[in-house]
Biopython code that builds the backbone (N, CA, C, O; Angstrom):
import numpy as np
from Bio.PDB.StructureBuilder import StructureBuilder

atoms = [
    (1, "MET", "N", (0.835, -1.192, 0.000)),
    (1, "MET", "CA", (0.000, 0.000, 0.000)),
    (1, "MET", "C", (0.875, 1.250, 0.000)),
    (1, "MET", "O", (1.905, 1.315, 0.671)),
    (2, "SER", "N", (0.444, 2.213, -0.754)),
    (2, "SER", "CA", (1.183, 3.464, -0.794)),
    (2, "SER", "C", (0.452, 4.512, 0.038)),
    (2, "SER", "O", (-0.677, 4.295, 0.478)),
    (3, "ASN", "N", (1.090, 5.612, 0.240)),
    (3, "ASN", "CA", (0.485, 6.682, 1.036)),
    (3, "ASN", "C", (-0.705, 7.318, 0.327)),
    (3, "ASN", "O", (-1.552, 7.924, 0.982)),
    (4, "ALA", "N", (-0.787, 7.197, -0.976)),
    (4, "ALA", "CA", (-1.895, 7.782, -1.724)),
    (4, "ALA", "C", (-3.197, 7.030, -1.458)),
    (4, "ALA", "O", (-4.280, 7.606, -1.567)),
    (5, "ASP", "N", (-3.095, 5.740, -1.109)),
    (5, "ASP", "CA", (-4.302, 4.954, -0.858)),
    (5, "ASP", "C", (-4.923, 5.263, 0.500)),
    (5, "ASP", "O", (-6.139, 5.161, 0.667)),
    (6, "GLN", "N", (-4.094, 5.640, 1.467)),
    (6, "GLN", "CA", (-4.599, 5.884, 2.808)),
    (6, "GLN", "C", (-5.091, 7.327, 2.939)),
    (6, "GLN", "O", (-4.467, 8.245, 2.407)),
    (7, "PRO", "N", (-6.225, 7.532, 3.655)),
    (7, "PRO", "CA", (-6.705, 8.906, 3.842)),
    (7, "PRO", "C", (-5.776, 9.693, 4.754)),
    (7, "PRO", "O", (-5.137, 9.128, 5.641)),
    (8, "LYS", "N", (-5.707, 10.987, 4.531)),
    (8, "LYS", "CA", (-4.847, 11.847, 5.333)),
    (8, "LYS", "C", (-5.424, 11.968, 6.741)),
    (8, "LYS", "O", (-6.631, 12.148, 6.903)),
    (9, "LYS", "N", (-4.574, 11.869, 7.752)),
    (9, "LYS", "CA", (-5.038, 11.999, 9.129)),
    (9, "LYS", "C", (-5.263, 13.473, 9.439)),
    (9, "LYS", "O", (-4.396, 14.317, 9.211)),
    (10, "VAL", "N", (-6.459, 13.761, 9.969)),
    (10, "VAL", "CA", (-6.811, 15.131, 10.290)),
    (10, "VAL", "C", (-7.096, 15.206, 11.785)),
    (10, "VAL", "O", (-7.782, 14.347, 12.339)),
    (11, "SER", "N", (-6.572, 16.225, 12.424)),
    (11, "SER", "CA", (-6.811, 16.359, 13.860)),
    (11, "SER", "C", (-8.260, 16.759, 14.109)),
    (11, "SER", "O", (-8.932, 17.301, 13.232)),
    (12, "LEU", "N", (-8.713, 16.486, 15.293)),
    (12, "LEU", "CA", (-10.093, 16.799, 15.659)),
    (12, "LEU", "C", (-10.348, 18.302, 15.580)),
    (12, "LEU", "O", (-11.428, 18.723, 15.165)),
    (13, "GLN", "N", (-9.387, 19.097, 15.966)),
    (13, "GLN", "CA", (-9.529, 20.550, 15.921)),
    (13, "GLN", "C", (-9.715, 21.037, 14.482)),
    (13, "GLN", "O", (-10.565, 21.887, 14.216)),
    (14, "GLU", "N", (-8.921, 20.496, 13.560)),
    (14, "GLU", "CA", (-9.055, 20.881, 12.159)),
    (14, "GLU", "C", (-10.399, 20.444, 11.596)),
    (14, "GLU", "O", (-11.032, 21.173, 10.832)),
    (15, "LEU", "N", (-10.825, 19.249, 11.979)),
    (15, "LEU", "CA", (-12.102, 18.735, 11.513)),
    (15, "LEU", "C", (-13.254, 19.621, 11.980)),
    (15, "LEU", "O", (-14.163, 19.919, 11.205)),
    (16, "MET", "N", (-13.219, 20.041, 13.237)),
    (16, "MET", "CA", (-14.270, 20.903, 13.779)),
    (16, "MET", "C", (-14.271, 22.269, 13.090)),
    (16, "MET", "O", (-15.332, 22.840, 12.841)),
    (17, "LYS", "N", (-13.095, 22.785, 12.786)),
    (17, "LYS", "CA", (-13.013, 24.058, 12.074)),
    (17, "LYS", "C", (-13.625, 23.944, 10.686)),
    (17, "LYS", "O", (-14.327, 24.850, 10.235)),
    (18, "GLN", "N", (-13.359, 22.827, 10.008)),
    (18, "GLN", "CA", (-13.930, 22.607, 8.674)),
    (18, "GLN", "C", (-15.445, 22.504, 8.742)),
    (18, "GLN", "O", (-16.150, 23.092, 7.922)),
    (19, "LYS", "N", (-15.950, 21.750, 9.730)),
    (19, "LYS", "CA", (-17.394, 21.591, 9.893)),
    (19, "LYS", "C", (-18.054, 22.936, 10.152)),
    (19, "LYS", "O", (-19.096, 23.236, 9.569)),
    (20, "LEU", "N", (-17.460, 23.750, 11.019)),
    (20, "LEU", "CA", (-18.009, 25.058, 11.342)),
    (20, "LEU", "C", (-18.009, 25.968, 10.116)),
    (20, "LEU", "O", (-18.973, 26.696, 9.881)),
    (21, "ALA", "N", (-16.935, 25.927, 9.341)),
    (21, "ALA", "CA", (-16.858, 26.742, 8.130)),
    (21, "ALA", "C", (-17.929, 26.308, 7.129)),
    (21, "ALA", "O", (-18.574, 27.151, 6.506)),
    (22, "ASP", "N", (-18.120, 24.992, 6.972)),
    (22, "ASP", "CA", (-19.150, 24.492, 6.058)),
    (22, "ASP", "C", (-20.536, 24.917, 6.520)),
    (22, "ASP", "O", (-21.378, 25.306, 5.710)),
    (23, "LYS", "N", (-20.767, 24.841, 7.816)),
    (23, "LYS", "CA", (-22.065, 25.202, 8.384)),
    (23, "LYS", "C", (-22.360, 26.684, 8.150)),
    (23, "LYS", "O", (-23.468, 27.047, 7.755)),
    (24, "GLN", "N", (-21.369, 27.532, 8.393)),
    (24, "GLN", "CA", (-21.553, 28.963, 8.195)),
    (24, "GLN", "C", (-21.752, 29.293, 6.727)),
    (24, "GLN", "O", (-22.521, 30.191, 6.384)),
    (25, "GLN", "N", (-21.061, 28.570, 5.866)),
    (25, "GLN", "CA", (-21.183, 28.827, 4.435)),
    (25, "GLN", "C", (-22.580, 28.469, 3.944)),
    (25, "GLN", "O", (-23.170, 29.224, 3.172)),
    (26, "THR", "N", (-23.117, 27.333, 4.376)),
    (26, "THR", "CA", (-24.460, 26.947, 3.954)),
    (26, "THR", "C", (-25.498, 27.875, 4.568)),
    (26, "THR", "O", (-26.515, 28.165, 3.939)),
    (27, "LYS", "N", (-25.256, 28.343, 5.779)),
    (27, "LYS", "CA", (-26.184, 29.270, 6.433)),
    (27, "LYS", "C", (-26.227, 30.590, 5.671)),
    (27, "LYS", "O", (-27.303, 31.141, 5.439)),
    (28, "ASN", "N", (-25.056, 31.098, 5.283)),
    (28, "ASN", "CA", (-24.988, 32.358, 4.557)),
    (28, "ASN", "C", (-25.564, 32.222, 3.152)),
    (28, "ASN", "O", (-26.154, 33.168, 2.632)),
    (29, "ALA", "N", (-25.401, 31.070, 2.543)),
    (29, "ALA", "CA", (-25.909, 30.870, 1.186)),
    (29, "ALA", "C", (-27.430, 30.830, 1.173)),
    (29, "ALA", "O", (-28.055, 31.345, 0.245)),
    (30, "GLY", "N", (-28.029, 30.225, 2.189)),
    (30, "GLY", "CA", (-29.475, 30.092, 2.216)),
    (30, "GLY", "C", (-30.188, 31.219, 2.928)),
    (30, "GLY", "O", (-31.417, 31.218, 2.996)),
    (31, "GLN", "N", (-29.461, 32.173, 3.455)),
    (31, "GLN", "CA", (-30.072, 33.228, 4.255)),
    (31, "GLN", "C", (-30.981, 34.132, 3.422)),
    (31, "GLN", "O", (-32.054, 34.507, 3.895)),
    (32, "GLY", "N", (-30.598, 34.484, 2.231)),
    (32, "GLY", "CA", (-31.407, 35.362, 1.390)),
    (32, "GLY", "C", (-32.730, 34.727, 1.016)),
    (32, "GLY", "O", (-33.751, 35.412, 0.957)),
    (33, "HIS", "N", (-32.727, 33.431, 0.764)),
    (33, "HIS", "CA", (-33.945, 32.744, 0.362)),
    (33, "HIS", "C", (-34.927, 32.643, 1.514)),
    (33, "HIS", "O", (-36.134, 32.766, 1.306)),
    (34, "LYS", "N", (-34.437, 32.422, 2.722)),
    (34, "LYS", "CA", (-35.314, 32.280, 3.883)),
    (34, "LYS", "C", (-36.051, 33.583, 4.176)),
    (34, "LYS", "O", (-37.240, 33.572, 4.492)),
    (35, "MET", "N", (-35.344, 34.698, 4.071)),
    (35, "MET", "CA", (-35.964, 35.983, 4.377)),
    (35, "MET", "C", (-37.056, 36.308, 3.357)),
    (35, "MET", "O", (-38.100, 36.850, 3.722)),
    (36, "ALA", "N", (-36.831, 35.990, 2.109)),
    (36, "ALA", "CA", (-37.815, 36.266, 1.069)),
    (36, "ALA", "C", (-39.057, 35.408, 1.275)),
    (36, "ALA", "O", (-40.176, 35.873, 1.061)),
    (37, "ALA", "N", (-38.868, 34.165, 1.687)),
    (37, "ALA", "CA", (-39.993, 33.260, 1.893)),
    (37, "ALA", "C", (-40.824, 33.692, 3.094)),
    (37, "ALA", "O", (-42.049, 33.581, 3.063)),
    (38, "LYS", "N", (-40.189, 34.175, 4.136)),
    (38, "LYS", "CA", (-40.925, 34.596, 5.329)),
    (38, "LYS", "C", (-41.740, 35.854, 5.062)),
    (38, "LYS", "O", (-42.865, 35.964, 5.549)),
    (39, "SER", "N", (-41.215, 36.788, 4.316)),
    (39, "SER", "CA", (-41.925, 38.041, 4.085)),
    (39, "SER", "C", (-43.134, 37.833, 3.173)),
    (39, "SER", "O", (-44.059, 38.645, 3.191)),
    (40, "ALA", "N", (-43.145, 36.770, 2.381)),
    (40, "ALA", "CA", (-44.242, 36.529, 1.462)),
    (40, "ALA", "C", (-45.438, 35.878, 2.153)),
    (40, "ALA", "O", (-46.535, 35.876, 1.595)),
    (41, "GLN", "N", (-45.255, 35.327, 3.349)),
    (41, "GLN", "CA", (-46.350, 34.663, 4.035)),
    (41, "GLN", "C", (-47.305, 35.698, 4.626)),
    (41, "GLN", "O", (-46.861, 36.715, 5.159)),
    (42, "PRO", "N", (-48.606, 35.449, 4.537)),
    (42, "PRO", "CA", (-49.566, 36.394, 5.124)),
    (42, "PRO", "C", (-49.521, 36.332, 6.644)),
    (42, "PRO", "O", (-49.210, 35.292, 7.224)),
    (43, "LEU", "N", (-49.831, 37.443, 7.276)),
    (43, "LEU", "CA", (-49.830, 37.483, 8.731)),
    (43, "LEU", "C", (-51.057, 36.761, 9.261)),
    (43, "LEU", "O", (-52.133, 36.831, 8.666)),
    (44, "GLN", "N", (-50.894, 36.072, 10.371)),
    (44, "GLN", "CA", (-52.000, 35.334, 10.964)),
    (44, "GLN", "C", (-52.345, 35.932, 12.311)),
    (44, "GLN", "O", (-51.488, 36.502, 12.988)),
    (45, "SER", "N", (-53.592, 35.802, 12.694)),
    (45, "SER", "CA", (-54.029, 36.284, 13.992)),
    (45, "SER", "C", (-53.402, 35.439, 15.085)),
    (45, "SER", "O", (-53.203, 34.237, 14.912)),
    (46, "GLN", "N", (-53.093, 36.059, 16.199)),
    (46, "GLN", "CA", (-52.512, 35.326, 17.316)),
    (46, "GLN", "C", (-53.582, 34.890, 18.306)),
    (46, "GLN", "O", (-53.249, 34.357, 19.364)),
    (47, "GLN", "N", (-54.851, 35.101, 17.996)),
    (47, "GLN", "CA", (-55.943, 34.746, 18.892)),
    (47, "GLN", "C", (-56.501, 33.372, 18.559)),
    (47, "GLN", "O", (-57.717, 33.199, 18.490)),
    (48, "THR", "N", (-55.642, 32.408, 18.353)),
    (48, "THR", "CA", (-56.100, 31.067, 18.011)),
    (48, "THR", "C", (-56.218, 30.182, 19.244)),
    (48, "THR", "O", (-56.822, 29.112, 19.171)),
    (49, "LYS", "N", (-55.660, 30.597, 20.364)),
    (49, "LYS", "CA", (-55.672, 29.779, 21.566)),
    (49, "LYS", "C", (-57.040, 29.879, 22.246)),
    (49, "LYS", "O", (-57.576, 30.973, 22.427)),
    (50, "LYS", "N", (-57.582, 28.746, 22.612)),
    (50, "LYS", "CA", (-58.875, 28.752, 23.291)),
    (50, "LYS", "C", (-58.704, 29.237, 24.726)),
    (50, "LYS", "O", (-57.691, 28.965, 25.371)),
    (51, "ARG", "N", (-59.689, 29.943, 25.206)),
    (51, "ARG", "CA", (-59.644, 30.490, 26.551)),
    (51, "ARG", "C", (-59.854, 29.377, 27.575)),
    (51, "ARG", "O", (-60.643, 28.457, 27.358)),
    (52, "ASN", "N", (-59.140, 29.475, 28.683)),
    (52, "ASN", "CA", (-59.264, 28.487, 29.752)),
    (52, "ASN", "C", (-60.506, 28.826, 30.569)),
    (52, "ASN", "O", (-60.565, 29.869, 31.221)),
    (53, "ASN", "N", (-61.498, 27.938, 30.529)),
    (53, "ASN", "CA", (-62.733, 28.200, 31.277)),
    (53, "ASN", "C", (-62.881, 27.235, 32.447)),
    (53, "ASN", "O", (-63.994, 26.833, 32.788)),
    (54, "GLN", "N", (-61.765, 26.865, 33.059)),
    (54, "GLN", "CA", (-61.794, 25.921, 34.178)),
    (54, "GLN", "C", (-62.518, 26.520, 35.381)),
    (54, "GLN", "O", (-63.249, 25.815, 36.076)),
    (55, "ARG", "N", (-62.323, 27.811, 35.630)),
    (55, "ARG", "CA", (-63.015, 28.440, 36.768)),
    (55, "ARG", "C", (-64.523, 28.395, 36.574)),
    (55, "ARG", "O", (-65.284, 28.147, 37.509)),
    (56, "LYS", "N", (-64.927, 28.638, 35.359)),
    (56, "LYS", "CA", (-66.369, 28.622, 35.057)),
    (56, "LYS", "C", (-66.945, 27.218, 35.266)),
    (56, "LYS", "O", (-68.045, 27.060, 35.795)),
    (57, "ARG", "N", (-66.198, 26.219, 34.851)),
    (57, "ARG", "CA", (-66.675, 24.833, 34.973)),
    (57, "ARG", "C", (-66.709, 24.358, 36.420)),
    (57, "ARG", "O", (-67.620, 23.633, 36.818)),
    (58, "THR", "N", (-65.705, 24.771, 37.213)),
    (58, "THR", "CA", (-65.632, 24.265, 38.583)),
    (58, "THR", "C", (-66.399, 25.139, 39.551)),
    (58, "THR", "O", (-66.611, 24.722, 40.689)),
    (59, "GLY", "N", (-66.824, 26.324, 39.161)),
    (59, "GLY", "CA", (-67.598, 27.204, 40.033)),
    (59, "GLY", "C", (-66.775, 27.913, 41.069)),
    (59, "GLY", "O", (-67.301, 28.281, 42.120)),
    (60, "VAL", "N", (-65.475, 28.125, 40.808)),
    (60, "VAL", "CA", (-64.619, 28.817, 41.788)),
    (60, "VAL", "C", (-64.681, 30.300, 41.527)),
    (60, "VAL", "O", (-64.038, 31.078, 42.231)),
]
sb = StructureBuilder()
sb.init_structure("model")
sb.init_model(0)
sb.init_chain("A")
sb.init_seg("    ")
for serial, (resi, resn, name, xyz) in enumerate(atoms, 1):
    if name == "N":
        sb.init_residue(resn, " ", resi, " ")
    sb.init_atom(name, np.array(xyz, "f"), 0.0, 1.0, " ", f" {name:<3s}", serial, name[0])
structure = sb.get_structure()
């Protein structure tokens, strides 16, 4: 076996730096699309939660 067949050993610190860089790059690439999609959605009422009528039911 030659050295070309074996994968290069990478330290854990270097690996984490690469992962973080990839994560930030994908986040920055998709950031413009996410903002455009959110602004296009219609606003919804926040009064969808049913009122708690436990006091009324228990007579307290």
